[in-house]
Every structure is written in structure tokens, then in C-alpha cells.
C-alpha positions in Angstrom: 337.1 255.3 193.7 335.5 252.5 195.7 333.7 253.6 198.9 336.1 251.9 201.3 339.0 253.7 199.5 337.2 257.0 199.7 336.9 256.7 203.5 340.6 255.9 203.8 341.5 258.9 201.7 339.3 261.3 203.8 340.7 259.9 207.0 344.2 260.7 205.7 343.6 264.1 204.1 340.9 265.5 206.5 341.4 263.6 209.7 339.9 266.1 212.1 336.8 267.1 210.0 333.4 265.8 211.1 332.1 262.8 209.1 329.1 261.8 211.1 327.2 263.8 213.6 324.4 263.0 216.0 323.2 262.9 219.6 326.6 261.7 220.9 328.5 264.5 219.1 330.7 264.5 216.0 332.8 261.7 214.7 335.8 262.7 212.5 336.8 261.0 209.3 339.8 259.4 211.1 337.7 258.2 214.0 335.1 256.8 211.6 337.8 255.0 209.6 339.2 253.5 212.8 335.7 252.3 213.8 335.1 250.7 210.4 338.5 249.0 210.4 337.9 247.4 213.8 334.5 246.2 212.7 335.8 244.8 209.5 338.4 242.9 211.4 335.7 241.4 213.6 333.8 240.3 210.5 336.9 238.8 208.9 338.2 237.0 211.9 334.8 235.3 212.5 334.5 234.4 208.8 331.2 236.2 208.5 329.8 236.1 204.9 326.4 237.7 205.1 325.4 240.1 207.9 321.8 241.1 208.6 321.7 244.6 210.2 318.6 245.3 212.3 319.4 248.7 213.8 317.8 252.1 214.1 319.5 254.9 212.2 322.7 255.8 214.0 326.5 255.5 214.1 326.5 251.7 214.6 324.6 251.3 211.3 327.1 253.5 209.4 330.0 251.6 210.8 328.5 248.2 210.0 327.6 249.2 206.5 331.0 250.5 205.6 332.8 247.6 207.4 330.8 245.1 205.2 332.1 246.9 202.1 335.6 246.9 203.4 335.6 243.2 204.5 333.7 241.9 201.4 330.7 240.9 203.5 327.2 240.9 202.0 325.0 243.3 204.0 321.3 242.7 204.4 319.4 245.6 205.9 316.4 244.6 208.0 313.5 247.0 208.0 312.5 247.7 211.6 308.8 247.7 210.8 309.0 244.0 209.6 307.1 241.6 211.9 309.1 238.8 213.5 307.7 236.4 210.9 309.0 238.7 208.1 312.4 239.1 209.8 312.7 235.3 210.1 311.9 234.9 206.5 314.5 237.5 205.6 317.2 235.7 207.6 316.3 232.3 206.2 316.0 233.2 202.6 319.2 235.3 202.5 321.2 232.6 204.4 322.5 235.3 206.8 325.2 233.8 209.0 325.4 236.8 211.3 323.1 239.4 212.7 323.7 242.8 214.3 320.9 244.1 216.4 320.0 245.6 219.8 318.7 242.2 221.1 319.9 238.7 220.6 318.4 235.4 219.5 318.7 232.4 221.9 319.9 229.9 219.2 322.6 232.2 217.9 326.2 232.5 219.2 327.1 236.0 220.6 330.4 237.6 219.6 332.3 240.4 221.1 331.4 243.6 219.3 331.3 247.3 220.4 328.6 248.3 217.9 325.7 246.2 219.1 324.8 242.6 219.7 326.6 240.7 217.0 325.6 237.0 216.7 326.6 234.2 214.4 325.1 230.9 213.3 326.2 228.1 211.0 324.7 228.0 207.5 325.5 224.7 205.8 324.1 225.4 202.4 323.8 229.1 201.7 321.4 230.4 199.0 323.3 231.1 195.8 324.3 234.7 195.0 326.1 236.4 192.2 329.8 236.5 193.1 329.9 240.3 193.2 326.8 240.8 195.3 327.4 243.3 198.2 323.9 244.1 199.4 320.5 242.4 199.5 317.7 244.9 199.9 314.2 243.7 200.5 311.7 245.8 198.6 308.4 244.3 199.7 307.3 244.3 203.4 304.7 241.6 203.1 303.9 239.0 205.8 304.7 236.2 203.4 307.9 236.3 201.5 309.6 239.7 200.9 311.5 239.9 197.7 315.3 240.3 197.9 317.1 242.4 195.3 320.8 241.6 195.0 323.1 244.6 194.2 326.6 244.7 193.0 329.3 247.1 194.3 330.1 248.4 190.8 326.4 249.4 190.4 326.3 251.2 193.7 329.6 252.9 193.0 328.4 253.9 189.5 325.2 255.5 190.9 327.1 257.2 193.7 329.7 258.7 191.4 327.1 259.9 188.9 325.1 261.6 191.6 328.3 263.1 193.1 329.1 264.6 189.7 325.6 266.1 189.3 325.4 267.5 192.9 329.0 268.6 193.5 328.4 272.1 192.1 325.8 272.8 194.9 328.5 272.8 197.6 326.4 270.9 200.1 328.3 270.6 203.5 325.7 268.9 205.8 323.1 266.2 205.0 320.4 265.2 207.4 319.2 261.6 207.2 315.4 261.5 207.4 314.4 258.1 205.9 315.4 254.8 207.5 318.8 253.4 206.3 316.9 250.2 205.4 315.5 252.3 202.6 317.9 251.9 199.7 317.5 255.5 198.6 318.7 256.9 201.9 321.3 254.2 202.3 322.9 255.2 199.1 322.2 259.0 199.0 322.4 259.6 202.8 325.5 257.5 203.5 327.5 256.6 200.3 327.0 259.9 198.5 328.1 262.1 201.4 331.1 259.9 201.8 332.0 260.3 198.2 331.6 264.1 198.4 333.3 264.4 201.8 330.1 265.8 203.3 329.1 265.7 207.0 326.1 263.5 207.6 323.7 264.0 210.6 322.4 260.6 211.6 319.7 260.5 214.3 317.4 257.8 215.7 314.2 257.9 213.6 312.2 259.2 216.6 314.4 262.2 216.8 313.6 263.1 213.2 309.9 262.8 213.8 308.9 259.2 213.1 306.4 257.6 215.5 306.4 254.0 214.4 306.3 253.4 210.7 303.2 255.3 209.7 303.0 258.4 211.9 305.1 261.5 212.0 305.6 264.3 214.5 305.8 267.6 212.7 306.9 269.6 215.7 309.8 267.2 216.3 310.8 267.5 212.6 310.8 271.3 212.9 312.9 271.2 216.1 315.4 268.8 214.4 315.7 271.0 211.3 316.2 274.1 213.4 318.8 272.5 215.6 320.9 270.9 212.9 320.4 273.3 210.0 321.0 270.7 207.2 321.6 271.8 203.6 320.2 268.6 202.0 317.3 266.2 202.6 315.8 263.2 200.9 312.0 262.9 201.2 309.0 260.9 200.0 306.0 262.9 198.8 304.2 262.7 202.2 307.2 264.2 203.9 307.4 266.9 201.4 304.0 268.0 202.4 305.1 268.1 206.0 308.3 270.1 205.0 306.0 272.6 203.4 304.0 272.9 206.6 307.3 273.3 208.5 308.3 276.1 206.2 305.0 277.9 206.8 305.2 277.5 210.6 308.9 278.1 211.0 310.8 279.7 208.1 314.0 279.6 210.1 313.9 275.8 210.2 314.3 275.4 206.5 316.5 278.4 205.7 319.7 276.4 205.4 318.4 274.0 202.8 320.1 274.0 199.4 318.7 270.8 197.9 315.7 268.6 198.7 315.3 265.5 196.6 311.8 263.9 196.5 311.1 260.4 195.2 309.2 257.3 195.8 305.9 258.5 194.3 304.4 260.9 191.9 304.6 264.5 192.9 302.2 267.0 191.3 304.0 269.9 189.7 301.8 272.4 191.6 303.0 271.0 194.9 306.6 271.5 193.8 305.9 275.1 192.7 304.1 275.8 196.0 307.1 274.5 197.9 309.4 276.7 195.8 307.3 279.8 196.6 308.3 279.2 200.2 311.9 279.1 199.2 312.2 275.3 199.4 314.8 274.0 196.8 312.8 270.8 196.0 313.6 268.6 193.0 311.9 265.4 191.9 313.7 262.2 191.0 313.0 258.6 190.2 314.5 255.2 190.7 313.9 251.7 191.8 315.7 249.1 193.8 316.3 246.9 190.8 318.4 249.7 189.3 320.3 250.4 192.5 318.0 253.3 193.5 318.3 256.6 191.5 317.8 256.6 187.7 316.9 260.2 187.0 317.0 263.5 189.0 316.2 267.1 188.5 318.9 269.5 189.8 319.3 273.3 189.7 320.1 274.3 186.1 318.6 271.2 184.7 315.1 271.1 186.1 311.6 270.6 184.5 308.6 270.3 186.9 306.3 267.6 185.8 309.3 265.3 185.1 311.7 263.4 187.2 314.7 264.9 185.5 317.3 263.6 183.1 318.8 260.1 183.5 322.1 259.7 185.2 325.0 259.8 182.8 325.8 256.3 181.5 322.2 255.0 181.7 320.2 254.1 178.6 316.4 254.5 178.7 314.0 252.9 176.2 310.2 253.2 176.1 308.6 250.2 174.5 305.4 250.0 172.3 303.3 249.8 175.5 305.0 252.9 176.9 306.8 250.9 179.5 310.3 252.1 180.6 313.4 249.9 180.3 316.7 250.9 182.0 320.0 249.6 180.8 323.5 250.1 182.3 325.9 249.0 185.0 323.3 249.7 187.7 321.2 246.7 186.9 320.7 244.4 189.8 322.4 241.0 190.0 319.0 239.4 190.1 316.3 238.6 192.7 317.4 236.4 195.6 317.1 232.8 194.5 316.7 233.7 190.8 319.1 234.0 187.9 320.9 237.2 186.9 318.5 239.6 185.2 321.0 240.8 182.7 321.9 244.4 181.9 318.4 245.7 181.2 315.5 246.2 183.7 311.9 246.3 182.8 310.6 248.9 185.3 306.9 248.3 184.7 306.4 252.1 184.7 304.5 254.0 182.0 306.9 256.7 180.9 307.8 259.2 178.2 311.1 261.0 177.3 310.7 264.5 175.8 312.9 266.1 173.1 315.1 267.6 175.8 315.8 264.3 177.4 313.6 264.8 180.5 311.9 261.6 181.8 308.3 261.7 182.9 306.6 258.8 184.8 302.9 258.5 184.3 302.2 255.6 186.7 302.6 251.8 187.0 301.5 249.8 183.9 299.9 247.2 186.1 297.9 249.9 187.9 296.0 251.1 184.9 292.2 250.7 185.5 289.3 250.5 183.1 286.0 252.0 184.1 282.6 250.5 183.3 282.5 252.9 180.3 285.7 251.5 178.9 287.9 254.5 179.8 291.5 253.8 180.9 293.1 255.9 183.6 296.0 255.9 186.0 294.9 256.2 189.7 298.3 257.7 190.5 297.4 260.8 188.5 294.3 261.6 190.6 296.1 260.7 193.8 299.0 263.0 193.2 296.6 265.9 192.4 294.8 265.3 195.7 298.1 266.0 197.5 297.2 269.7 196.9 294.1 269.4 199.2 295.3 270.5 202.7 292.8 268.4 204.6 293.7 265.2 202.7 296.7 263.2 204.0 296.4 260.3 201.5 294.0 259.2 198.8 293.6 255.9 197.1 291.4 255.7 194.0 289.6 252.6 192.6 287.5 252.5 189.5 288.0 249.1 187.9 284.7 248.2 186.3 282.8 250.9 188.1 280.5 253.6 186.8 282.0 256.0 189.4 285.4 256.0 190.9 285.6 255.4 194.6 288.3 256.9 196.9 289.6 255.9 200.2 290.5 259.1 202.1 292.8 259.6 205.1 292.3 263.1 206.3 293.2 265.3 209.2 291.2 264.2 212.3 287.8 265.9 212.3 288.3 267.4 208.8 286.0 265.1 206.8 283.8 267.9 205.5 286.8 270.1 204.6 288.3 267.2 202.7 285.1 266.5 200.9 284.8 270.1 199.8 288.4 270.2 198.7 288.0 267.0 196.7 284.8 268.4 195.1 286.9 271.4 194.0 289.5 269.0 192.6 286.8 267.2 190.6 286.0 270.4 188.8 289.5 270.4 187.4 289.6 266.8 186.3 288.1 265.0 183.2 284.8 263.4 184.0 286.1 259.8 183.6 288.7 260.2 186.4 286.5 262.2 188.8 286.0 260.9 192.3 282.6 259.7 193.4 281.8 258.1 196.8 284.4 258.7 199.6 285.4 256.2 202.2 287.1 257.9 205.1 289.7 255.7 206.9 293.1 256.0 208.4 293.9 252.4 207.8 295.6 253.2 204.4 298.3 255.1 206.3 299.3 252.0 208.4 301.1 248.7 207.8 300.5 246.4 206.0 299.2 248.9 203.5 302.3 251.1 203.3 306.0 250.5 203.0 308.5 251.8 205.6 309.1 255.0 203.5 305.3 255.6 203.1 304.7 254.1 199.7 301.3 252.6 199.1 300.9 248.8 198.8 298.1 249.2 196.3 297.3 245.5 195.8 297.0 244.9 199.5 294.6 247.9 199.8 292.5 246.8 196.9 292.2 243.2 198.3 291.3 244.5 201.7 288.8 247.2 201.0 287.4 246.4 197.5 286.9 242.6 197.6 283.2 243.3 197.7 281.3 246.0 196.0 283.0 249.2 197.2 280.3 251.5 195.6 277.5 250.0 197.6 279.6 250.0 200.7 280.4 253.7 200.3 276.9 254.7 199.5 275.5 252.7 202.5 277.9 254.5 204.8 277.1 257.9 203.1 280.7 258.0 202.1 282.1 257.8 205.7 283.5 254.6 207.0 285.7 253.7 209.9 287.2 250.3 209.1 288.8 247.5 211.2 291.3 245.2 209.6 290.0 241.9 208.5 291.8 238.9 210.0 292.9 237.9 206.5 294.4 241.2 205.5 298.0 240.2 206.4 297.7 237.2 204.1 296.2 239.4 201.4 299.0 241.9 201.8 301.5 239.2 200.8 300.5 239.9 197.2 301.6 243.5 197.3 304.8 244.6 195.7 307.0 247.6 196.2 309.5 248.3 193.5 310.6 251.9 193.8 312.6 253.5 196.5 
């Protein structure tokens, strides 16, 4: 069943049940369908073809998204953390002929719309798209030219249905949206999946969840929100899983309602998952990428193997080539990158992977991130970085060892906890093989801020390497005795344009 049809069915069969909840109170399935129909009519009457949505999480986003599907309009989510230059590039490259936001642009014509400021402009020669494209998601938040991934409705629908089949036995009744809707993972699993399952979704402004900008998070606000709304499911990135674990330690009542917590967007050490489960957190790791419409594999209760990202969704074919790189085939494949030809039915993920004899998929890291030390040893920095997540004083770690005799680490730690972080990383080194052990440390909080992270907290590794390691990082670290407070170079925004973000 297509998503627009699913909404109509829920409005007919369960008209008074809550569909979306938030600060303004619940909205029933009937009310939501009415809102969506009105918005779809506005889009159709104004002959809008491609709508850029620049909104915080909330009911207006939900209405606009579902209205685009109903009206056959291509939706283009605009990440709020993008600079004005980035947003202008997004609008230009996507040939968006309409924009929904909280503020207007002088050169655009404003239309009457109850869900925000809806503006329209004339686009004479729109950029070509595959005829069945319904969404363009931009996966790289660089200053230069973010990359647009064109997605088909059949692929989105396939993923949603496959996830619904896998998660339906859990009986989830309320989902809390934590990540921005501009993140494809939350867009699909926090909006389309609850719609498919008939589940109530709590949608709050990002600040109400705990976000302070794009790179800081308020744990106490997060605990308050969890306590007040008592959700049964969440979608998190690894950094937020660590905060959820802290929330469970400080306030067990805040997490008592949870039935399922999916974690993706980065490698999660099995020990962290086991630690979370000791506190009663039903945490399960998954994997996906925008080019495959988000989720590819997911652990679930009854089919779970820590250290892996679960079994692939039914209907997807996985192949690992001679270089151990994963290829995904199936109806979820994107319609191509914006401005480029259709990529076909198979996606080269660029990830080093293995599939065990039980069918569980394990991701070892990015093929392009493999580094070779001065002694000729190959290693994946993601392995060391994921293990460092077990160090309580370490918030983020970035390892660099290309051509070096000793690996260098950038460390973002709790304020004033440099010595504790150093001791914890020393203890970690004792458990690691000698060729991946961490040598000099550079303490900096810059690696937790744009342009070095994506809106959902994923590292922009190439931007970090260009900014911090353009010169000899070993000498720099030793000169500063392993402690460095950095300021951004004037050129780092340009250097960040080379960074890529593939996964959700």
C-alpha cells in the first residue's frame, strides 16, 4: 500500500486515534488526512513540481511531506544547519520551484498557506530527474556543492514495508522523533514507518528534544522529554546512544517505556550495546545509506547478533567483492545522483563488510578510510574510534596514522577531563594491537562542530584530516604535549567541501 493510501485508510478506520502528538496536542488520523489533503490541493493548484522544505521538526513538516507524496511533488528536505550559501546551492541545483519555510525570500512570490511561508518562483529549465523521483535528499553538508540523492517512491515504500514486517511483532504504539526530519533515516523510520504501522508519532522541535544547534545536546532536556512522553521507540546515532545510557543511569524512569531503540550512522562497539542492555535498554544496531533509501540491515529481538548490523531486509541482495566491499542490489537503489544518470539496480556502498554463515552483516569500516602506517600495517580508524566510545571522559575520537610511526588522535572530551581521558585511552591501548594503538593526543572540541560533522553527528573525516593534519600532526602534538586548543583556519570551509557523507 502506498503511503498516501495508508493515511486515507487510517483516517477512515481509526479517525479519532492520535496520529501525531506534540506541544500543541494530539492530531488524529482524520485531522492529519484533512491537513494533508488541503496542502496537496495548494501544491496542485499552484502547479508546484519541486518543493524545498526548510522547517524544524513539527506538524507542518509532516503535513508538507505527506502532501508532496499525495500530489506527486518532489520533496527536497533542507538541513537547518546548512549555511545560506549551501541552501542557495541546494535550491539552484535541485531546480526547486517552491519553498516552505519560516521566513521568505524577497525574489520569490508568496502564496497563501496555513503551514508556513510558502513561496514560488519560475524555473524555466529544471534539472533533469528520473520520472519516478519523489525525494531528493542531500547527503553532504559541505560549503561547496552538497550531493543530491534522488529516491523513488517504490524504493521508499519497499523499505517501509520491509521494516514494518520486521518490527510489527514488537507492538510499538508511540515513537519519539529525535533526529532531524532532514535526516533520511528519521524521515523514513520516524514518519513513514509509524504511518505504515498506524503508530502515534511524537514530533517536537529539535530544541525540545535536547539539540542546541547542530553539535551540542542538552542531556537534562532529553531526560525530561523522555519522562514526559514515555516513547516506546527511538532512532539514534552512536553519540546519542551514549547519552541515552547516561539518561538511564540518572533517571531509570525516563527510559522504562522503551521497547526498541535503533542505532545507526556509525560503528557501535558491541561492549557499548551490552552495557546499554545491562541497564535494560533494548538497543539494536542497524546499517544503511541514502543511496539505498536508508535502512539495509537491522538487528531485532529474536534475530540479533551484537557486533553485526543484523540481517538484510527481505528482498535485498548483498554481495561482497574481492576487495571486501559491499554491494547492495534491489528495488531500494536510488534513481541516481542529481544531475547524473540512473545508477542502476546495484549500489557500491564503499564499505568493507562480511556476511557470516547465519546471514548477519558486519561492517568493518569505509574502504577509502583504510590507512597504512609507516611500518606498512593497514588499519581502519573506525575500529579504534568505536572502541574509544567506551571511555566515559571521551566524547569523540578521530584517529590518524597514514605514513606515521605512531597514530595520532584528536580527542573531544568532557570539559576539564583531559587527564581522565588520557588515562582511559591508555587503558584502551592495553587492549589493542600495537599497530593501532594511539600515540600523541590533541585535545579539541572542534571535531564536534560543523563543518566537521553532519547534522546527525557523523564525522566528515576528509574535512578533519585536511584541517588538522595538513602539516606534520606528530610534531604538532608533541610540541603541545598532546594538548591543543585549535581555531578554525580561514580555509577550512573550502577544505570541507571535499568531505562526503554517505550513510544515514
